[in-house]
FIFI-845632 format. One record per atom (N, C-alpha, C): residue number from 1; residue in one letter; x, y, z; atom name. Coordinates in Angstrom, 1 decimal. Layout:
N
NUM, A, X, Y, Z, CA
...
***
This chain:
127
1, X, 212.1, 208.4, 142.7, N
1, X, 213.2, 209.0, 143.5, CA
1, X, 214.1, 209.7, 142.5, C
2, X, 214.5, 210.9, 142.9, N
2, X, 215.3, 211.7, 142.0, CA
2, X, 216.8, 211.2, 142.2, C
3, X, 217.6, 211.7, 141.3, N
3, X, 219.0, 211.4, 141.3, CA
3, X, 219.7, 211.8, 142.6, C
4, X, 219.3, 213.0, 143.1, N
4, X, 219.9, 213.6, 144.3, CA
4, X, 219.5, 212.7, 145.5, C
5, X, 218.2, 212.3, 145.6, N
5, X, 217.7, 211.5, 146.7, CA
5, X, 218.4, 210.1, 146.6, C
6, X, 218.6, 209.6, 145.4, N
6, X, 219.3, 208.3, 145.3, CA
6, X, 220.7, 208.4, 145.8, C
7, X, 221.4, 209.5, 145.4, N
7, X, 222.8, 209.6, 145.9, CA
7, X, 222.9, 209.8, 147.4, C
8, X, 221.9, 210.5, 148.0, N
8, X, 221.9, 210.6, 149.4, CA
8, X, 221.7, 209.3, 150.1, C
9, X, 220.7, 208.5, 149.6, N
9, X, 220.4, 207.1, 150.1, CA
9, X, 221.7, 206.2, 150.0, C
10, X, 222.3, 206.3, 148.8, N
10, X, 223.5, 205.5, 148.6, CA
10, X, 224.6, 205.9, 149.5, C
11, X, 224.8, 207.2, 149.8, N
11, X, 225.8, 207.7, 150.7, CA
11, X, 225.5, 207.3, 152.1, C
12, X, 224.3, 207.2, 152.5, N
12, X, 223.9, 206.8, 153.9, CA
12, X, 224.3, 205.3, 154.0, C
13, X, 224.0, 204.5, 153.0, N
13, X, 224.3, 203.1, 153.1, CA
13, X, 225.8, 202.9, 153.2, C
14, X, 226.6, 203.6, 152.5, N
14, X, 228.0, 203.5, 152.5, CA
14, X, 228.5, 204.0, 153.9, C
15, X, 228.0, 205.0, 154.4, N
15, X, 228.4, 205.5, 155.8, CA
15, X, 228.1, 204.5, 156.8, C
16, X, 226.9, 203.9, 156.7, N
16, X, 226.5, 202.8, 157.7, CA
16, X, 227.4, 201.6, 157.6, C
17, X, 227.7, 201.2, 156.4, N
17, X, 228.6, 200.1, 156.2, CA
17, X, 230.0, 200.4, 156.8, C
18, X, 230.5, 201.6, 156.6, N
18, X, 231.8, 201.9, 157.2, CA
18, X, 231.7, 202.0, 158.7, C
19, X, 230.6, 202.6, 159.2, N
19, X, 230.4, 202.7, 160.6, CA
19, X, 230.4, 201.3, 161.3, C
20, X, 229.8, 200.3, 160.6, N
20, X, 229.7, 199.0, 161.2, CA
20, X, 231.1, 198.4, 161.2, C
21, X, 231.9, 198.6, 160.2, N
21, X, 233.3, 198.0, 160.1, CA
21, X, 234.1, 198.7, 161.2, C
22, X, 234.1, 200.0, 161.3, N
22, X, 234.9, 200.7, 162.3, CA
22, X, 234.4, 200.3, 163.7, C
23, X, 233.1, 200.2, 163.9, N
23, X, 232.7, 199.7, 165.3, CA
23, X, 233.2, 198.3, 165.6, C
24, X, 233.1, 197.4, 164.6, N
24, X, 233.6, 196.1, 164.9, CA
24, X, 235.1, 196.1, 165.2, C
25, X, 235.8, 196.9, 164.4, N
25, X, 237.3, 197.0, 164.7, CA
25, X, 237.6, 197.6, 166.1, C
26, X, 236.9, 198.6, 166.5, N
26, X, 237.1, 199.1, 167.9, CA
26, X, 236.7, 198.1, 168.9, C
27, X, 235.6, 197.4, 168.7, N
27, X, 235.2, 196.4, 169.7, CA
27, X, 236.3, 195.3, 169.8, C
28, X, 236.8, 194.8, 168.7, N
28, X, 237.8, 193.8, 168.7, CA
28, X, 239.1, 194.3, 169.3, C
29, X, 239.4, 195.5, 169.1, N
29, X, 240.6, 196.1, 169.7, CA
29, X, 240.5, 196.1, 171.2, C
30, X, 239.3, 196.6, 171.7, N
30, X, 239.1, 196.7, 173.1, CA
30, X, 239.0, 195.3, 173.8, C
31, X, 238.3, 194.4, 173.1, N
31, X, 238.2, 193.0, 173.6, CA
31, X, 239.5, 192.3, 173.7, C
32, X, 240.4, 192.4, 172.7, N
32, X, 241.6, 191.7, 172.7, CA
32, X, 242.7, 192.5, 173.6, C
33, X, 242.5, 193.7, 173.8, N
33, X, 243.5, 194.5, 174.5, CA
33, X, 243.3, 194.5, 176.0, C
34, X, 242.3, 193.8, 176.5, N
34, X, 241.9, 193.8, 177.9, CA
34, X, 242.5, 192.7, 178.8, C
35, X, 243.3, 191.9, 178.2, N
35, X, 244.0, 190.8, 179.0, CA
35, X, 245.5, 190.8, 178.7, C
36, X, 246.3, 190.7, 179.7, N
36, X, 247.7, 190.7, 179.5, CA
36, X, 248.1, 189.3, 179.0, C
37, X, 249.3, 189.2, 178.5, N
37, X, 249.9, 187.9, 178.1, CA
37, X, 250.3, 187.3, 179.4, C
38, X, 250.0, 186.0, 179.5, N
38, X, 250.5, 185.3, 180.7, CA
38, X, 252.0, 185.3, 180.9, C
39, X, 252.5, 185.5, 182.1, N
39, X, 253.9, 185.6, 182.4, CA
39, X, 254.2, 184.4, 183.2, C
40, X, 255.1, 183.5, 182.8, N
40, X, 255.5, 182.3, 183.5, CA
40, X, 256.8, 182.6, 184.2, C
41, X, 256.9, 182.5, 185.5, N
41, X, 258.1, 182.8, 186.3, CA
41, X, 258.9, 181.5, 186.5, C
42, X, 260.2, 181.6, 186.3, N
42, X, 261.1, 180.5, 186.7, CA
42, X, 261.2, 180.5, 188.2, C
43, X, 261.1, 179.3, 188.8, N
43, X, 261.2, 179.1, 190.2, CA
43, X, 262.2, 178.0, 190.5, C
44, X, 262.6, 177.9, 191.7, N
44, X, 263.5, 176.8, 192.1, CA
44, X, 262.7, 175.5, 192.1, C
45, X, 263.4, 174.4, 191.7, N
45, X, 262.7, 173.1, 191.6, CA
45, X, 262.3, 172.6, 193.0, C
46, X, 261.4, 171.7, 193.0, N
46, X, 261.0, 171.1, 194.2, CA
46, X, 262.2, 170.4, 194.9, C
47, X, 262.5, 170.7, 196.1, N
47, X, 263.6, 170.1, 196.8, CA
47, X, 263.3, 168.8, 197.4, C
48, X, 264.4, 168.1, 197.9, N
48, X, 264.3, 166.7, 198.4, CA
48, X, 263.4, 166.7, 199.7, C
49, X, 263.3, 167.8, 200.4, N
49, X, 262.5, 167.8, 201.6, CA
49, X, 261.1, 168.4, 201.4, C
50, X, 260.7, 168.5, 200.1, N
50, X, 259.4, 169.1, 199.8, CA
50, X, 258.6, 168.1, 199.0, C
51, X, 257.3, 168.3, 199.0, N
51, X, 256.4, 167.5, 198.2, CA
51, X, 255.5, 168.4, 197.4, C
52, X, 255.0, 167.9, 196.2, N
52, X, 254.1, 168.7, 195.4, CA
52, X, 252.7, 168.4, 196.0, C
53, X, 251.9, 169.5, 196.3, N
53, X, 250.6, 169.4, 196.8, CA
53, X, 249.5, 169.5, 195.8, C
54, X, 249.8, 170.1, 194.6, N
54, X, 248.8, 170.2, 193.6, CA
54, X, 248.6, 171.6, 193.1, C
55, X, 247.8, 171.8, 192.0, N
55, X, 247.6, 173.1, 191.4, CA
55, X, 246.8, 174.0, 192.3, C
56, X, 247.1, 175.3, 192.3, N
56, X, 246.4, 176.3, 193.1, CA
56, X, 246.2, 177.6, 192.3, C
57, X, 245.2, 178.4, 192.6, N
57, X, 245.0, 179.7, 192.0, CA
57, X, 244.5, 180.7, 193.0, C
58, X, 244.8, 182.0, 192.7, N
58, X, 244.3, 183.1, 193.5, CA
58, X, 244.2, 184.3, 192.7, C
59, X, 243.2, 185.1, 193.0, N
59, X, 242.9, 186.4, 192.3, CA
59, X, 242.7, 187.5, 193.3, C
60, X, 242.9, 188.7, 192.8, N
60, X, 242.6, 189.9, 193.6, CA
60, X, 242.3, 191.1, 192.7, C
61, X, 241.4, 191.9, 193.1, N
61, X, 241.0, 193.1, 192.2, CA
61, X, 241.4, 194.4, 192.8, C
62, X, 241.8, 195.3, 192.0, N
62, X, 242.1, 196.7, 192.4, CA
62, X, 241.3, 197.6, 191.6, C
63, X, 240.9, 198.7, 192.1, N
63, X, 240.0, 199.7, 191.4, CA
63, X, 240.6, 201.1, 191.6, C
64, X, 240.5, 201.9, 190.5, N
64, X, 240.8, 203.3, 190.5, CA
64, X, 239.5, 204.1, 190.4, C
65, X, 239.0, 204.6, 191.4, N
65, X, 237.8, 205.4, 191.4, CA
65, X, 238.0, 206.8, 191.0, C
66, X, 237.3, 207.2, 190.0, N
66, X, 237.5, 208.6, 189.4, CA
66, X, 238.9, 208.8, 188.9, C
67, X, 239.6, 207.8, 188.5, N
67, X, 240.9, 207.8, 188.0, CA
67, X, 242.0, 208.3, 188.9, C
68, X, 241.7, 208.5, 190.2, N
68, X, 242.7, 209.0, 191.1, CA
68, X, 242.6, 208.5, 192.6, C
69, X, 241.5, 207.7, 192.9, N
69, X, 241.4, 207.2, 194.2, CA
69, X, 241.6, 205.7, 194.1, C
70, X, 242.8, 205.2, 194.6, N
70, X, 243.1, 203.8, 194.5, CA
70, X, 242.4, 203.0, 195.6, C
71, X, 241.8, 201.9, 195.2, N
71, X, 241.1, 201.0, 196.2, CA
71, X, 241.7, 199.6, 195.9, C
72, X, 242.5, 199.1, 196.9, N
72, X, 243.1, 197.8, 196.8, CA
72, X, 244.1, 197.7, 195.6, C
73, X, 244.6, 198.7, 195.1, N
73, X, 245.5, 198.7, 194.0, CA
73, X, 246.9, 198.2, 194.3, C
74, X, 247.5, 198.7, 195.4, N
74, X, 248.9, 198.5, 195.6, CA
74, X, 249.3, 197.1, 196.1, C
75, X, 248.3, 196.4, 196.7, N
75, X, 248.7, 195.1, 197.3, CA
75, X, 247.9, 194.0, 196.6, C
76, X, 247.4, 194.2, 195.4, N
76, X, 246.6, 193.2, 194.7, CA
76, X, 247.5, 192.0, 194.3, C
77, X, 248.8, 192.2, 194.0, N
77, X, 249.6, 191.1, 193.6, CA
77, X, 249.9, 190.2, 194.8, C
78, X, 250.2, 190.8, 196.0, N
78, X, 250.5, 190.1, 197.2, CA
78, X, 249.2, 189.3, 197.6, C
79, X, 248.1, 189.9, 197.6, N
79, X, 246.8, 189.3, 198.0, CA
79, X, 246.5, 188.1, 197.1, C
80, X, 246.7, 188.2, 195.8, N
80, X, 246.5, 187.1, 194.9, CA
80, X, 247.4, 185.9, 195.2, C
81, X, 248.7, 186.2, 195.4, N
81, X, 249.6, 185.1, 195.8, CA
81, X, 249.3, 184.5, 197.1, C
82, X, 248.9, 185.3, 198.1, N
82, X, 248.5, 184.7, 199.4, CA
82, X, 247.3, 183.9, 199.3, C
83, X, 246.3, 184.3, 198.5, N
83, X, 245.1, 183.5, 198.3, CA
83, X, 245.4, 182.2, 197.6, C
84, X, 246.3, 182.2, 196.6, N
84, X, 246.7, 181.0, 196.0, CA
84, X, 247.4, 180.0, 197.0, C
85, X, 248.3, 180.5, 197.8, N
85, X, 248.9, 179.7, 198.8, CA
85, X, 247.9, 179.2, 199.8, C
86, X, 246.9, 180.0, 200.2, N
86, X, 246.0, 179.6, 201.2, CA
86, X, 244.9, 178.6, 200.7, C
87, X, 244.8, 178.3, 199.4, N
87, X, 243.8, 177.4, 198.9, CA
87, X, 244.1, 175.9, 199.3, C
88, X, 245.4, 175.6, 199.6, N
88, X, 245.8, 174.3, 199.9, CA
88, X, 246.6, 174.3, 201.2, C
89, X, 246.1, 173.6, 202.2, N
89, X, 246.8, 173.6, 203.5, CA
89, X, 248.2, 173.0, 203.4, C
90, X, 249.1, 173.6, 204.1, N
90, X, 250.5, 173.1, 204.2, CA
90, X, 251.4, 173.7, 203.1, C
91, X, 250.9, 174.6, 202.3, N
91, X, 251.7, 175.2, 201.2, CA
91, X, 252.6, 176.2, 201.8, C
92, X, 253.9, 176.0, 201.4, N
92, X, 254.9, 177.0, 201.8, CA
92, X, 255.4, 177.9, 200.7, C
93, X, 255.2, 177.4, 199.4, N
93, X, 255.6, 178.3, 198.3, CA
93, X, 254.9, 177.7, 197.0, C
94, X, 255.1, 178.4, 195.9, N
94, X, 254.5, 178.0, 194.6, CA
94, X, 255.7, 177.8, 193.6, C
95, X, 255.5, 176.8, 192.8, N
95, X, 256.4, 176.6, 191.6, CA
95, X, 255.6, 176.7, 190.4, C
96, X, 256.3, 176.8, 189.2, N
96, X, 255.6, 177.0, 188.0, CA
96, X, 254.5, 178.0, 188.0, C
97, X, 254.9, 179.2, 188.5, N
97, X, 254.0, 180.3, 188.7, CA
97, X, 253.7, 181.0, 187.4, C
98, X, 252.4, 181.3, 187.1, N
98, X, 251.9, 182.0, 186.0, CA
98, X, 251.1, 183.2, 186.5, C
99, X, 251.4, 184.4, 186.0, N
99, X, 250.6, 185.6, 186.4, CA
99, X, 249.9, 186.2, 185.2, C
100, X, 248.7, 186.7, 185.4, N
100, X, 248.0, 187.3, 184.3, CA
100, X, 247.1, 188.4, 184.9, C
101, X, 246.8, 189.4, 184.1, N
101, X, 246.0, 190.5, 184.6, CA
101, X, 245.0, 190.9, 183.5, C
102, X, 243.7, 191.2, 184.0, N
102, X, 242.7, 191.6, 183.1, CA
102, X, 242.2, 193.0, 183.6, C
103, X, 241.7, 193.8, 182.6, N
103, X, 241.3, 195.2, 183.0, CA
103, X, 239.8, 195.3, 182.6, C
104, X, 239.1, 196.2, 183.3, N
104, X, 237.8, 196.6, 183.0, CA
104, X, 237.6, 198.1, 183.2, C
105, X, 236.6, 198.6, 182.5, N
105, X, 236.3, 200.0, 182.6, CA
105, X, 234.8, 200.3, 182.9, C
106, X, 234.5, 201.3, 183.6, N
106, X, 233.1, 201.7, 183.8, CA
106, X, 233.1, 203.3, 183.8, C
107, X, 232.0, 203.9, 184.0, N
107, X, 231.9, 205.3, 183.9, CA
107, X, 232.8, 206.0, 184.9, C
108, X, 232.8, 205.6, 186.1, N
108, X, 233.5, 206.3, 187.2, CA
108, X, 234.7, 205.6, 187.7, C
109, X, 235.0, 204.4, 187.1, N
109, X, 236.2, 203.7, 187.6, CA
109, X, 236.8, 202.8, 186.6, C
110, X, 238.0, 202.4, 186.8, N
110, X, 238.6, 201.3, 186.0, CA
110, X, 239.2, 200.4, 187.0, C
111, X, 239.4, 199.1, 186.7, N
111, X, 239.9, 198.1, 187.6, CA
111, X, 240.8, 197.1, 186.9, C
112, X, 241.5, 196.4, 187.7, N
112, X, 242.3, 195.3, 187.2, CA
112, X, 242.2, 194.1, 188.1, C
113, X, 242.1, 192.9, 187.5, N
113, X, 242.0, 191.7, 188.2, CA
113, X, 243.3, 190.9, 188.0, C
114, X, 244.1, 190.7, 189.0, N
114, X, 245.4, 190.0, 188.9, CA
114, X, 245.1, 188.6, 189.3, C
115, X, 245.7, 187.7, 188.5, N
115, X, 245.5, 186.2, 188.7, CA
115, X, 246.8, 185.5, 188.8, C
116, X, 247.0, 184.7, 189.8, N
116, X, 248.2, 183.9, 190.0, CA
116, X, 247.8, 182.4, 190.0, C
117, X, 248.5, 181.6, 189.3, N
117, X, 248.3, 180.2, 189.3, CA
117, X, 249.7, 179.5, 189.4, C
118, X, 249.7, 178.3, 190.0, N
118, X, 250.9, 177.6, 190.1, CA
118, X, 250.7, 176.2, 190.8, C
119, X, 251.8, 175.6, 191.1, N
119, X, 251.8, 174.3, 191.8, CA
119, X, 252.2, 174.5, 193.2, C
120, X, 251.4, 174.1, 194.2, N
120, X, 251.7, 174.3, 195.6, CA
120, X, 252.7, 173.2, 196.0, C
121, X, 253.7, 173.7, 196.8, N
121, X, 254.7, 172.8, 197.4, CA
121, X, 254.7, 173.0, 198.9, C
122, X, 254.9, 171.9, 199.6, N
122, X, 255.0, 172.0, 201.1, CA
122, X, 256.0, 171.1, 201.6, C
123, X, 256.3, 171.1, 202.9, N
123, X, 257.2, 170.1, 203.5, CA
123, X, 256.8, 168.7, 203.3, C
124, X, 257.8, 167.8, 203.1, N
124, X, 257.5, 166.4, 202.9, CA
124, X, 257.0, 165.8, 204.2, C
125, X, 255.9, 165.1, 204.2, N
125, X, 255.3, 164.5, 205.3, CA
125, X, 256.1, 163.2, 205.8, C
126, X, 256.2, 163.0, 207.1, N
126, X, 256.9, 161.8, 207.6, CA
126, X, 256.0, 160.6, 207.4, C
127, X, 256.5, 159.5, 207.0, N
127, X, 255.7, 158.3, 206.8, CA
127, X, 255.8, 157.4, 208.0, C
***
């Protein structure tokens, strides 16, 4: 192998090494940037006429097709909350609410999954 061929081979190895590092960095950036920080909302405490029913969760997905056609985008927050309330019968509201959103991308669309979790509260049952 001549000196020129050796330098070319060494250059290719360096380029491949740098490409792997850059690719790993981009992957980590995308993987970590795809989920929001959970947001915990302050809510009124459980009242004397209410009882705790237990933990509940709800999710809803919205999609932007071709980056300008919204599908279920505008009401995904309301639907996620309603689904969380509907998972336990008798629920009138949630306390200790936490919201989080995740994103995903594809060739012709991008989407977001909104997630609500909290503690279900309902009217106190007569004994």
